[in-house]
C-alpha positions in Angstrom: -21.8 -0.2 28.9 -23.9 -2.6 26.9 -26.4 -4.8 28.8 -26.8 -8.5 28.6 -30.5 -8.7 27.9 -30.1 -8.7 24.1 -27.3 -11.3 23.9 -28.2 -14.5 22.1 -27.8 -17.7 24.3 -24.8 -18.9 22.2 -23.1 -15.6 22.5 -23.8 -15.4 26.2 -22.0 -18.7 26.6 -19.0 -17.4 24.7 -19.0 -14.3 26.9 -18.7 -16.5 29.9 -15.8 -18.3 28.3 -13.9 -15.3 27.1 -15.1 -12.3 29.2 -17.0 -9.1 28.5 -15.6 -5.6 28.2 -16.0 -3.7 31.4 -17.0 -6.6 33.6 -14.7 -7.5 36.5 -14.2 -6.0 39.9 -10.5 -5.8 39.6 -10.7 -2.9 37.2 -13.0 -0.9 39.6 -10.7 -1.6 42.6 -7.4 -0.9 40.9 -6.2 1.4 38.2 -5.6 1.4 34.4 -2.4 2.7 33.0 -2.1 3.4 29.3 1.3 2.7 27.6 2.0 4.0 24.1 4.1 1.2 22.4 5.4 0.4 18.9 4.9 -3.1 17.6 5.8 -4.9 14.4 3.0 -7.0 13.0 3.9 -9.0 9.9 0.3 -8.8 8.7 1.0 -5.1 8.0 4.8 -4.8 7.6 7.9 -6.7 8.7 9.8 -3.4 9.2 7.4 -0.5 10.0 6.0 -0.7 13.5 2.4 0.1 14.4 1.7 2.6 17.2 -0.6 1.0 19.7 -2.0 1.5 23.2 -1.3 -1.2 25.8 -3.3 -1.0 29.0 -1.9 -2.2 32.3 -4.5 -3.1 34.9 -3.5 -3.2 38.6 -5.5 -4.5 41.4 -5.4 -4.1 45.2 -6.0 -7.9 45.4 -3.3 -9.1 43.1 0.4 -8.3 43.3 1.0 -8.7 39.6 -0.3 -6.4 36.8 -2.3 -7.8 33.9 -2.4 -6.2 30.4 -4.8 -5.9 27.5 -5.0 -4.3 24.2 -7.8 -3.6 21.7 -6.8 -4.7 18.2 -8.4 -5.2 14.8 -9.4 -8.8 14.1 -8.0 -8.7 10.5 -5.0 -6.7 9.2 -4.5 -8.5 5.9 -6.3 -10.6 3.3 -9.6 -10.0 1.6 -11.4 -6.7 1.8 -14.6 -8.8 2.0 -13.9 -9.8 5.6 -15.6 -8.1 8.5 -13.2 -6.2 10.8 -14.2 -6.1 14.5 -12.3 -5.0 17.6 -10.9 -7.8 19.7 -9.5 -7.3 23.2 -6.5 -9.6 24.0 -5.3 -10.2 27.6 -1.9 -11.1 28.9 -0.4 -11.8 32.3 2.7 -10.0 33.6 5.0 -12.4 31.7 3.3 -11.6 28.4 1.5 -14.9 28.3 -1.7 -14.9 26.4 -4.7 -15.5 28.7 -7.9 -14.9 26.7 -9.6 -12.8 24.1 -13.0 -11.0 24.2 -15.2 -8.7 22.1 -17.8 -6.1 22.9 -21.3 -7.4 23.6 -23.0 -8.5 20.4 -19.8 -8.4 18.2 -18.9 -11.6 16.4 -16.0 -12.9 14.4 -16.8 -13.9 10.9 -15.6 -16.5 8.4 -15.8 -16.4 4.6 -19.1 -15.6 3.1 -20.1 -13.7 6.2 -20.7 -16.9 8.3 -20.4 -16.1 12.0 -18.0 -18.1 14.2 -19.6 -21.0 16.0 -19.0 -21.9 19.6 -16.5 -24.5 18.5 -14.7 -21.9 16.3 -14.3 -19.6 19.3 -12.9 -22.4 21.4 -10.5 -23.4 18.6 -9.4 -19.8 18.2 -8.5 -19.7 21.9 -6.4 -22.9 21.5 -4.7 -21.4 18.4 -3.7 -18.3 20.3 -2.3 -20.4 23.2 -0.1 -22.4 20.9 3.4 -20.9 21.0 4.6 -23.3 18.4 1.9 -22.6 15.9 2.9 -23.0 12.2 1.4 -19.6 11.6 4.7 -18.1 12.7 6.5 -19.8 9.8 4.6 -17.8 7.1 4.7 -14.3 5.8 1.2 -13.0 5.1 1.6 -13.5 1.3 2.6 -17.1 1.8 -0.5 -18.3 3.6 -2.6 -18.7 0.5 -1.9 -19.8 -3.1 -3.6 -17.4 -5.5 -2.4 -19.3 -8.6 -5.6 -21.3 -9.0 -8.4 -19.1 -10.2 -11.2 -21.6 -9.5 -9.9 -22.7 -6.1 -12.1 -22.1 -3.0 -10.7 -20.7 0.2 -11.2 -18.9 3.4 -11.4 -15.2 2.5 -9.6 -14.5 -0.7 -10.6 -17.1 -3.3 -7.3 -18.8 -2.9 -6.1 -22.1 -1.5 -4.9 -22.1 2.1 -1.4 -23.7 2.2 -1.1 -24.0 5.9 -2.3 -27.1 7.8 -6.1 -26.7 8.2 -5.8 -27.9 11.8 -3.7 -24.7 12.6 -6.6 -22.3 11.7 -10.3 -21.9 11.9 -11.6 -23.1 8.6 -12.6 -20.0 6.5 -10.8 -17.6 8.8 -7.1 -18.0 8.0 -6.4 -14.2 8.0 -8.2 -13.7 11.3 -6.2 -16.5 12.9 -2.9 -15.1 11.5 -3.7 -11.6 12.6 -4.8 -12.5 16.2 -2.0 -15.0 16.7 0.6 -12.4 16.0 -1.1 -9.9 18.3 -1.2 -12.5 21.1 2.3 -13.9 20.6 4.3 -11.2 18.8 6.1 -8.1 19.8 3.7 -7.2 22.6 5.0 -10.1 24.6 8.6 -8.8 24.9 7.2 -5.3 25.6 5.2 -6.6 28.6 8.1 -8.7 29.9 10.4 -5.7 29.8 7.8 -3.6 31.7 7.6 -6.3 34.3 11.4 -6.5 34.5 11.7 -2.7 35.3 9.6 -3.3 38.4 11.8 -6.1 39.8 15.1 -5.8 41.6 17.8 -8.5 41.3 16.8 -10.2 44.6 13.3 -10.7 43.2 14.7 -12.3 40.1 16.8 -14.6 42.2 13.7 -15.7 44.1 12.0 -16.5 40.7 15.1 -18.5 39.6 15.2 -20.5 42.8 11.4 -21.2 42.6 9.6 -24.1 41.0 7.6 -22.2 38.4 9.3 -22.9 35.0 7.9 -19.8 33.3 9.1 -17.5 36.0 12.5 -19.2 36.1 12.9 -18.7 32.4 11.9 -15.1 32.7 14.4 -14.5 35.5 17.2 -16.1 33.6 16.4 -14.0 30.5 16.3 -10.8 32.6 19.5 -11.5 34.5 21.2 -12.1 31.2 19.8 -8.9 29.7 21.1 -7.0 32.8 24.5 -8.7 32.4 24.4 -9.3 36.2 27.9 -10.3 37.3 27.3 -10.7 41.0 28.2 -14.1 42.5 24.6 -14.9 43.5 23.4 -14.5 39.9 26.3 -16.5 38.6 26.0 -19.4 41.0 22.2 -19.6 40.5 22.6 -19.8 36.7 25.2 -22.6 37.1 23.0 -24.5 39.5 20.0 -24.3 37.1 21.8 -24.8 33.7 22.0 -28.6 33.8 18.4 -29.1 34.9 17.1 -29.1 31.3 18.3 -28.5 27.8 16.3 -25.2 27.7 18.0 -23.9 30.8 21.4 -25.0 29.5 21.0 -22.9 26.4 19.8 -20.0 28.4 22.7 -20.4 30.8 25.2 -20.5 27.9 23.8 -17.3 26.6 24.2 -15.7 30.0 27.9 -16.8 30.3 28.6 -15.4 26.9 27.3 -12.0 27.9 29.6 -11.6 31.0 33.3 -11.8 30.5 35.5 -14.3 28.5 37.1 -15.5 31.7 33.7 -16.1 33.3 32.4 -17.9 30.2 35.3 -20.4 30.0 35.5 -21.1 33.7 31.7 -21.6 34.0 31.5 -23.7 30.9 34.3 -26.0 32.1 32.5 -26.3 35.5 29.3 -27.4 33.7 31.2 -29.7 31.3 32.7 -31.6 34.3 29.2 -32.4 35.6 27.3 -32.7 32.3 25.9 -35.9 30.7 26.8 -36.8 27.1 23.9 -34.9 25.5 24.7 -31.8 27.6 28.4 -32.0 26.7 27.5 -31.9 23.0 25.5 -28.7 23.5 28.4 -27.2 25.5 30.9 -28.2 22.8 28.8 -26.6 20.1 29.0 -23.4 22.1 32.8 -23.7 22.5 33.1 -24.2 18.7 30.9 -21.3 17.8 31.9 -18.6 20.3 34.1 -15.7 19.3 35.5 -15.4 22.8 39.1 -16.3 23.2 40.7 -18.5 25.9 44.3 -19.0 26.8 46.5 -21.9 25.6 46.7 -23.0 29.2 42.9 -23.3 29.3 42.8 -25.6 26.3 45.8 -27.6 27.6 43.9 -28.2 30.8 40.6 -28.9 29.0 42.2 -31.7 27.1 42.0 -33.9 30.2 38.4 -34.6 29.1 39.8 -36.8 26.3 40.5 -39.4 28.9 37.2 -38.9 30.8 34.8 -39.1 27.8 33.5 -42.4 26.4 31.3 -40.9 23.7 32.7 -40.8 20.2 30.6 -37.7 19.4 32.0 -35.8 22.4 35.6 -36.8 21.7 35.2 -35.9 18.0 33.9 -32.5 19.0 36.9 -32.2 21.4 39.2 -32.9 18.5 37.4 -30.3 16.3 37.9 -27.7 19.1 41.6 -28.5 19.7 42.4 -28.5 16.0 40.8 -25.0 15.8 42.2 -23.6 19.0 45.2 -25.6 20.2 46.4 -28.0 17.5 50.2 -27.5 18.0 50.1 -28.2 21.7 52.6 -30.8 22.9 50.4 -31.4 25.9 47.5 -32.2 23.6 49.6 -34.8 21.8 50.3 -36.5 25.1 46.6 -36.4 26.0 45.7 -37.9 22.7 48.1 -40.9 22.5 46.2 -43.1 25.0 43.2 -42.9 22.8 45.0 -45.2 20.3 44.2 -48.0 22.8 40.5 -47.2 23.1 38.3 -50.2 22.4 36.0 -48.1 20.2 37.6 -48.1 16.8 35.9 -44.8 15.9 37.6 -43.1 18.7 41.1 -44.7 18.2 40.9 -44.0 14.5 40.0 -40.4 15.1 43.0 -40.1 17.4 45.2 -41.8 14.8 44.4 -39.3 12.0 44.9 -36.4 14.3 48.3 -37.6 15.4 49.3 -38.6 11.9 49.2 -34.9 10.9 51.2 -33.7 13.9 55.0 -33.4 14.4 55.8 -36.2 16.8 58.9 -37.5 18.5 60.4 -41.0 17.8 58.4 -42.7 20.6 55.2 -41.1 19.6 55.7 -42.0 15.9 56.3 -45.6 16.9 53.0 -45.7 18.8 51.1 -44.3 15.8 52.9 -46.7 13.4 52.0 -49.7 15.6 48.4 -48.7 15.5 48.4 -48.4 11.7 50.0 -51.9 11.4 47.4 -53.4 13.7 44.4 -51.7 12.0 45.6 -51.2 8.5 42.4 -52.7 7.1 40.2 -50.3 9.0 41.9 -47.0 8.2 
């Protein structure tokens, strides 16, 4: 192992921030397990995976494993850039924790300029940003090579990404390391963690207060297609706590059975606020699962229980697609002609206008038309 005596003061500070290879008691009091994995990195190919070695570190003092992998700092871009080995660390949920390099190794920018302390700190923040615009680009889109005299990071081209999203002069390094930290390795680690947990442990995560672990548990319960009543009720109880959990919950219900999906979604709809109802309606409209006519007849009761035009309009879209010839639906729709919101009553009018109605129903529709003929 390299010693510290030859490290420059600035590098020593960075080593404190990001760690040193081989330093840390947890590795000497636990074990290291090497996993051969295949990972797609868009810096090389969007289709052909790379064969890598992911190391799992266990400790007698920590119940959870941690992971690290040694990667090249640059996989694409100019051949002028210096390639160094970077070690990236993750926790058991695949969340990026830190990066580090061997003693004395440095990342470089264009023209061989070494990273400054500020550059290293910015790189750490870039790797922590799950919403980085770097993920929106293919490697060949990051720079514009059409201007021969333009100056850029590593390749003599103009960087097209927001300069705040990269370390200036090191766009390829940022791109390469961000995808190592937040790409395919993440799902691999999460799957490894899942294999160590039973359903009861996932239930504890879902009932807990840690959002990251709750999301992990919901994803894994869905992946397992767990149909037990405890899993189901926990998902129902969590689904309306946030928009993110609602979408995850819908995904879970779609993976079980059609009967479970429709009954669970109706249960959520009855308790949801307006915004949540629109999300649920979008799912009803897009799902390929089929429900019975009796379900849609019963679901039509929400015409009279909704005050939002957006929700009612989506209900009409659903019924026209799934239950438009229902006589029950016509009876449920008629009271909407009296709604004070003209958008709602007019939507009901045009729906009824195209249906086969009895004499009394036709009269109600005609009376509405006479009253609002200037607004139709």
